[in-house]
C-alpha atoms as a printed R data frame, in Angstrom:
    type eleno elety resid chain resno       x       y       z
1   ATOM     1    CA   UNK     A     1 -53.516 -15.613 -53.617
2   ATOM     2    CA   UNK     A     2 -52.358 -11.951 -52.844
3   ATOM     3    CA   UNK     A     3 -52.903  -9.443 -56.006
4   ATOM     4    CA   UNK     A     4 -49.903  -7.432 -56.264
5   ATOM     5    CA   UNK     A     5 -50.799  -3.585 -56.080
6   ATOM     6    CA   UNK     A     6 -50.917  -2.717 -59.747
7   ATOM     7    CA   UNK     A     7 -53.581  -4.929 -60.705
8   ATOM     8    CA   UNK     A     8 -55.614  -4.313 -58.213
9   ATOM     9    CA   UNK     A     9 -55.302  -0.866 -59.610
10  ATOM    10    CA   UNK     A    10 -55.596  -1.679 -62.630
11  ATOM    11    CA   UNK     A    11 -59.109  -2.822 -62.026
12  ATOM    12    CA   UNK     A    12 -60.112  -0.339 -60.123
13  ATOM    13    CA   UNK     A    13 -59.211   1.936 -63.493
14  ATOM    14    CA   UNK     A    14 -60.868  -0.113 -65.878
15  ATOM    15    CA   UNK     A    15 -63.977  -0.189 -63.371
16  ATOM    16    CA   UNK     A    16 -64.293   3.616 -62.914
17  ATOM    17    CA   UNK     A    17 -62.879   5.299 -65.973
18  ATOM    18    CA   UNK     A    18 -63.202   9.006 -65.631
19  ATOM    19    CA   UNK     A    19 -60.978   9.808 -62.748
20  ATOM    20    CA   UNK     A    20 -57.774  11.802 -63.225
21  ATOM    21    CA   UNK     A    21 -55.074   8.664 -63.042
22  ATOM    22    CA   UNK     A    22 -52.816   7.917 -65.539
23  ATOM    23    CA   UNK     A    23 -49.733   9.218 -64.537
24  ATOM    24    CA   UNK     A    24 -46.898   6.605 -63.637
25  ATOM    25    CA   UNK     A    25 -49.028   3.539 -61.760
26  ATOM    26    CA   UNK     A    26 -46.782   1.206 -61.778
27  ATOM    27    CA   UNK     A    27 -43.970   3.324 -60.088
28  ATOM    28    CA   UNK     A    28 -46.421   4.356 -57.541
29  ATOM    29    CA   UNK     A    29 -47.735   1.035 -56.927
30  ATOM    30    CA   UNK     A    30 -44.155  -0.240 -56.031
31  ATOM    31    CA   UNK     A    31 -44.244   2.265 -53.638
32  ATOM    32    CA   UNK     A    32 -46.741   0.555 -51.877
33  ATOM    33    CA   UNK     A    33 -45.343  -3.070 -52.211
34  ATOM    34    CA   UNK     A    34 -41.874  -2.444 -51.306
35  ATOM    35    CA   UNK     A    35 -43.342  -1.086 -47.748
36  ATOM    36    CA   UNK     A    36 -45.502  -4.250 -47.122
37  ATOM    37    CA   UNK     A    37 -44.853  -6.211 -44.282
38  ATOM    38    CA   UNK     A    38 -44.250  -9.579 -44.400
39  ATOM    39    CA   UNK     A    39 -48.030 -10.731 -42.744
40  ATOM    40    CA   UNK     A    40 -49.683  -7.847 -44.891
41  ATOM    41    CA   UNK     A    41 -51.822  -8.416 -47.214
42  ATOM    42    CA   UNK     A    42 -53.289  -5.911 -49.756
43  ATOM    43    CA   UNK     A    43 -57.218  -6.080 -49.723
44  ATOM    44    CA   UNK     A    44 -58.138  -2.854 -52.035
45  ATOM    45    CA   UNK     A    45 -56.359  -0.389 -54.022
46  ATOM    46    CA   UNK     A    46 -57.696   2.732 -56.022
47  ATOM    47    CA   UNK     A    47 -56.054   5.683 -57.381
48  ATOM    48    CA   UNK     A    48 -56.241   9.686 -56.862
49  ATOM    49    CA   UNK     A    49 -54.396  12.829 -56.513
50  ATOM    50    CA   UNK     A    50 -52.854  13.581 -53.463
51  ATOM    51    CA   UNK     A    51 -53.822  17.163 -52.731
52  ATOM    52    CA   UNK     A    52 -56.354  19.582 -52.187
53  ATOM    53    CA   UNK     A    53 -57.072  21.203 -55.818
54  ATOM    54    CA   UNK     A    54 -59.079  19.528 -59.112
55  ATOM    55    CA   UNK     A    55 -56.737  21.803 -60.732
56  ATOM    56    CA   UNK     A    56 -53.147  20.117 -59.668
57  ATOM    57    CA   UNK     A    57 -53.487  16.704 -61.832
58  ATOM    58    CA   UNK     A    58 -50.182  15.562 -61.273
59  ATOM    59    CA   UNK     A    59 -49.857  14.270 -57.724
60  ATOM    60    CA   UNK     A    60 -51.416  10.945 -58.424
61  ATOM    61    CA   UNK     A    61 -50.958   8.335 -55.714
62  ATOM    62    CA   UNK     A    62 -51.677   4.727 -54.688
63  ATOM    63    CA   UNK     A    63 -53.873   4.072 -51.954
64  ATOM    64    CA   UNK     A    64 -54.230   0.314 -50.820
65  ATOM    65    CA   UNK     A    65 -55.972  -1.255 -47.758
66  ATOM    66    CA   UNK     A    66 -54.420  -3.981 -46.548
67  ATOM    67    CA   UNK     A    67 -55.456  -6.244 -43.717
68  ATOM    68    CA   UNK     A    68 -53.495  -3.557 -41.281
69  ATOM    69    CA   UNK     A    69 -53.374  -0.263 -42.747
70  ATOM    70    CA   UNK     A    70 -54.000   2.482 -45.309
71  ATOM    71    CA   UNK     A    71 -50.353   2.773 -47.499
72  ATOM    72    CA   UNK     A    72 -50.586   5.925 -49.723
73  ATOM    73    CA   UNK     A    73 -47.529   5.908 -52.161
74  ATOM    74    CA   UNK     A    74 -46.006   8.484 -54.538
75  ATOM    75    CA   UNK     A    75 -42.850   7.968 -56.210
76  ATOM    76    CA   UNK     A    76 -41.571  11.382 -57.288
77  ATOM    77    CA   UNK     A    77 -40.123  12.559 -60.703
78  ATOM    78    CA   UNK     A    78 -36.714  12.325 -60.582
79  ATOM    79    CA   UNK     A    79 -35.556  10.493 -57.215
80  ATOM    80    CA   UNK     A    80 -37.350   9.573 -53.841
81  ATOM    81    CA   UNK     A    81 -40.928   8.788 -52.680
82  ATOM    82    CA   UNK     A    82 -43.644   9.650 -50.536
83  ATOM    83    CA   UNK     A    83 -45.230   7.119 -48.239
84  ATOM    84    CA   UNK     A    84 -48.440   7.910 -46.018
85  ATOM    85    CA   UNK     A    85 -48.947   5.029 -43.220
86  ATOM    86    CA   UNK     A    86 -52.650   5.008 -41.431
87  ATOM    87    CA   UNK     A    87 -53.349   2.751 -39.303
88  ATOM    88    CA   UNK     A    88 -57.045   2.155 -38.029
89  ATOM    89    CA   UNK     A    89 -55.689   3.394 -33.910
90  ATOM    90    CA   UNK     A    90 -54.782   6.831 -35.959
91  ATOM    91    CA   UNK     A    91 -57.926   6.837 -38.203
92  ATOM    92    CA   UNK     A    92 -60.719   9.322 -37.074
93  ATOM    93    CA   UNK     A    93 -63.006   9.865 -39.773
94  ATOM    94    CA   UNK     A    94 -63.965   9.971 -43.199
95  ATOM    95    CA   UNK     A    95 -65.683  12.544 -45.782
96  ATOM    96    CA   UNK     A    96 -66.866  11.997 -49.323
97  ATOM    97    CA   UNK     A    97 -67.556  14.662 -51.474
98  ATOM    98    CA   UNK     A    98 -69.318  14.075 -55.061
99  ATOM    99    CA   UNK     A    99 -68.769  17.830 -57.035
100 ATOM   100    CA   UNK     A   100 -69.581  18.705 -60.309
101 ATOM   101    CA   UNK     A   101 -66.922  16.323 -62.330
102 ATOM   102    CA   UNK     A   102 -64.837  14.323 -59.370
103 ATOM   103    CA   UNK     A   103 -65.728  13.086 -55.902
104 ATOM   104    CA   UNK     A   104 -62.896  13.871 -53.379
105 ATOM   105    CA   UNK     A   105 -62.409  11.703 -50.487
106 ATOM   106    CA   UNK     A   106 -60.977  12.836 -46.880
107 ATOM   107    CA   UNK     A   107 -59.285  10.550 -44.657
108 ATOM   108    CA   UNK     A   108 -59.126  12.587 -41.249
109 ATOM   109    CA   UNK     A   109 -55.955  10.850 -38.804
110 ATOM   110    CA   UNK     A   110 -55.724  12.438 -35.640
111 ATOM   111    CA   UNK     A   111 -52.197  13.848 -36.775
112 ATOM   112    CA   UNK     A   112 -53.385  15.314 -40.420
113 ATOM   113    CA   UNK     A   113 -55.576  15.064 -43.116
114 ATOM   114    CA   UNK     A   114 -55.303  13.184 -46.053
115 ATOM   115    CA   UNK     A   115 -56.989  14.846 -48.957
116 ATOM   116    CA   UNK     A   116 -57.553  12.672 -52.621
117 ATOM   117    CA   UNK     A   117 -58.981  14.543 -55.786
118 ATOM   118    CA   UNK     A   118 -59.978  13.983 -58.912
119 ATOM   119    CA   UNK     A   119 -61.521  10.521 -58.297
120 ATOM   120    CA   UNK     A   120 -64.540   9.097 -60.569
121 ATOM   121    CA   UNK     A   121 -67.653   9.501 -58.693
122 ATOM   122    CA   UNK     A   122 -68.930   6.292 -59.561
123 ATOM   123    CA   UNK     A   123 -66.240   5.220 -57.217
124 ATOM   124    CA   UNK     A   124 -66.844   6.719 -54.290
125 ATOM   125    CA   UNK     A   125 -69.609   4.707 -52.408
126 ATOM   126    CA   UNK     A   126 -67.138   1.333 -53.005
127 ATOM   127    CA   UNK     A   127 -64.418   3.309 -51.498
128 ATOM   128    CA   UNK     A   128 -66.518   4.722 -48.407
129 ATOM   129    CA   UNK     A   129 -67.987   1.389 -47.838
130 ATOM   130    CA   UNK     A   130 -64.279  -0.591 -48.333
131 ATOM   131    CA   UNK     A   131 -62.101   1.916 -45.725
132 ATOM   132    CA   UNK     A   132 -65.456   2.345 -43.429
133 ATOM   133    CA   UNK     A   133 -66.190  -1.232 -42.960
134 ATOM   134    CA   UNK     A   134 -62.317  -2.102 -42.612
135 ATOM   135    CA   UNK     A   135 -61.604   0.284 -40.215
136 ATOM   136    CA   UNK     A   136 -64.837  -0.006 -37.903
137 ATOM   137    CA   UNK     A   137 -63.915  -3.684 -37.731
138 ATOM   138    CA   UNK     A   138 -59.881  -2.961 -36.681
139 ATOM   139    CA   UNK     A   139 -61.531  -0.210 -34.620
140 ATOM   140    CA   UNK     A   140 -63.929  -2.865 -32.542
141 ATOM   141    CA   UNK     A   141 -60.429  -5.433 -32.252
142 ATOM   142    CA   UNK     A   142 -58.664  -2.300 -30.579
143 ATOM   143    CA   UNK     A   143 -61.367  -1.556 -27.645
144 ATOM   144    CA   UNK     A   144 -61.818  -5.109 -27.086
145 ATOM   145    CA   UNK     A   145 -57.821  -5.147 -26.994
146 ATOM   146    CA   UNK     A   146 -57.599  -2.022 -24.256
147 ATOM   147    CA   UNK     A   147 -60.559  -3.451 -21.795
């Protein structure tokens, strides 16, 4: 059975305390769920600050890895929301950085770099494994389909 995004986010938060991610998780999760396609299943979800500064602690986002793409959802405080969708054909590279207090994940796409900060250092290896293994598998599908 497909778990909802918020339950996966809460599992992540309980497993890896110590990151800066407490702000409006249910609302951010609903943004992601709103944009799931009928044939899409959430495989993994985590939380981080979608920004380039460890001092900005008010840019919390929910990142969900589905069987089709990566979705990054942020509910704005008053109205509206932001959603990024990264499909395997747009995925270029990923960089993991472990700092003194927190970690950072940079997802490089053809069009932009998505920077996720203030993540628990202990969670970095799991995040990298989940995203890398999914993207490598999906990229191979694209390569064989193009031939």
